N, C-alpha and C positions, 0 to 999 in steps of 0.2 A: 408542548412535546417538541423535540427539536426535528428540524427537517434535514434530510439527507440531500447531500449535494451528489448527483449523478452524471458520469460523463463515461463516453464510448470513444474509440479508436479501433480501425482496421489496421492490422500486422500482417505483414506478408510472411507467413511462418506458420506450420502447425500448431495447433493448441498445446501440444506436449513440451513442444520446444520453449513457447510461451510461458507454460506454469514451471518449468524448469528455470528458467531464469527468474520468475518470481520467489520461487523457493531455494535460491542460492543466496542466503543472507550474507553468507562471506564475502559476496563480490559485492553488495551494494555499494560500499564506498568509491567503487572504481567506477560507478556509471551514475549514481544518485548524488547530484551536486551537494545537497544540503547534511547528507549522511557523513558524519565524521568517525563515526566508529558503528560497527554492529556487532553483538554478540550472541550467540545462539546460548542461552541459558539453560533450556530442558529439551534435549532432542526427544521427537515424538516418533511414532511407531510409522515403519516405512521411510526411514530417513527425512521426514520432514519435521521441521524444527515446530515445538510446542509453544516456548516461551523464548522472545528475544528481546534484548535491549538494545535500544537507538539512543545514539547522542547526535544530536540535529542541530545543527546551526545554520539557518536560513537569514541571514542576516539580523535583521530585528528580533527574528524569533529563534531562541534557543531552547532547547529543552532535552532531557534525559528522562526516557520512558520506556516500560516494559509491555509490550503486545503478548496475548494468548490466541494462538492459531488454531482454527477446526478445519481441517482439510477434508473435501467431499472426495468419498470412496470413487467416484469416477474421475477425478483428475482436472474437473473442470471449473472447480470452484473454491476459494477460499474466503473463510471469514476471520476477522478478528475483533477482540476486544480490550480494553486498557486495563492492564493489572495496577500500575502505578505510573505517576508521572510528577514533573516537577511545576509545570504551569497548566498541564491537563487535568481535567477530573471526570473526563469521559472521553472515550474514543471508541467508535466502531466503524468497521468497514468490509470491504469484500472486493475481491475480484471475481467477475463470472466470466468465463471464456464459451463463445459460439463457434463452431467450426461454420465457414464460408464455403460456398461449392467451388470458390476458385482455388481452395487450398489454404487460403487466408484464415485468420483468427479475429472475430469480433471481439474486443475487450471491454467490457463495463467496469468502472471502480464506482464505488458509491463508498460516502464519506461522511459522519457526523462527528466534530469534535466540540466539546464544552471546555473551556478555559476557566480557571481558578480567578483570573481577572475579569472585570466586566467588560463586555465587546457589544457594541451595538449589534442587532440581528444581520443588518444589511451588510456590515463590515464584515463578519463572521462569515455569512455565506460567500461574499468575495474572494475570502483568502482560501475558503475550502475548494473553490472554481480554481483558484490558482493553482493549489496544491495538487488537486486530482488532475489537471489540465498537465503542469509540468511532469506528473508520475507519468501520466500515460505517453507522453512525447520522449521522455527518458527511456522509458520501456522499449516502444516500438525502435528508437535508436540503437538500443542494445542488441534487442533480438535482430532486427534486421541487419547490423553493423557488421 
C-alpha cells in the first residue's frame, strides 16, 4: 500500500480566502512555478471545477495529467484523484483547512503519487515531500501576498 506524504503550514488569512485561491485553477500558472498551463475541463456545481488538466514542467519531471476533484460542502477540504496521466498511474491528494484562533488557517496537504516508471520508495517519498512543501509555500505566498 502506498504511503501518503502529509505536510502542513499556517497561512495568515481566513479559510475562505485560502480555499478561494486553491479553487482558482485559471490563476495557477501565475503562482505555481511548475504549472505551465491549467485548464478546467468539467465545471462542477457551485462554480468549483470537477475535472482539471495540468501541464507540469518541474525541470526533470514533465507531465500532462487530469485530476477529478471532490469539494466538501463546508468549504474546508478538497480531495482529488488522477483520471489520466503520461508518467503517473495514480495520484490522490487533499487539502484540509482548519481555522486558527488568531484568524489564520492551518492547511494540511496530503499526497500519494505512483509513477509508470519504477522509483525507489525513498526517492519517491522525498519527491512527494518536495512537491508538498513547495505547493504549501507557494500557496502561502499567493494568499498572503
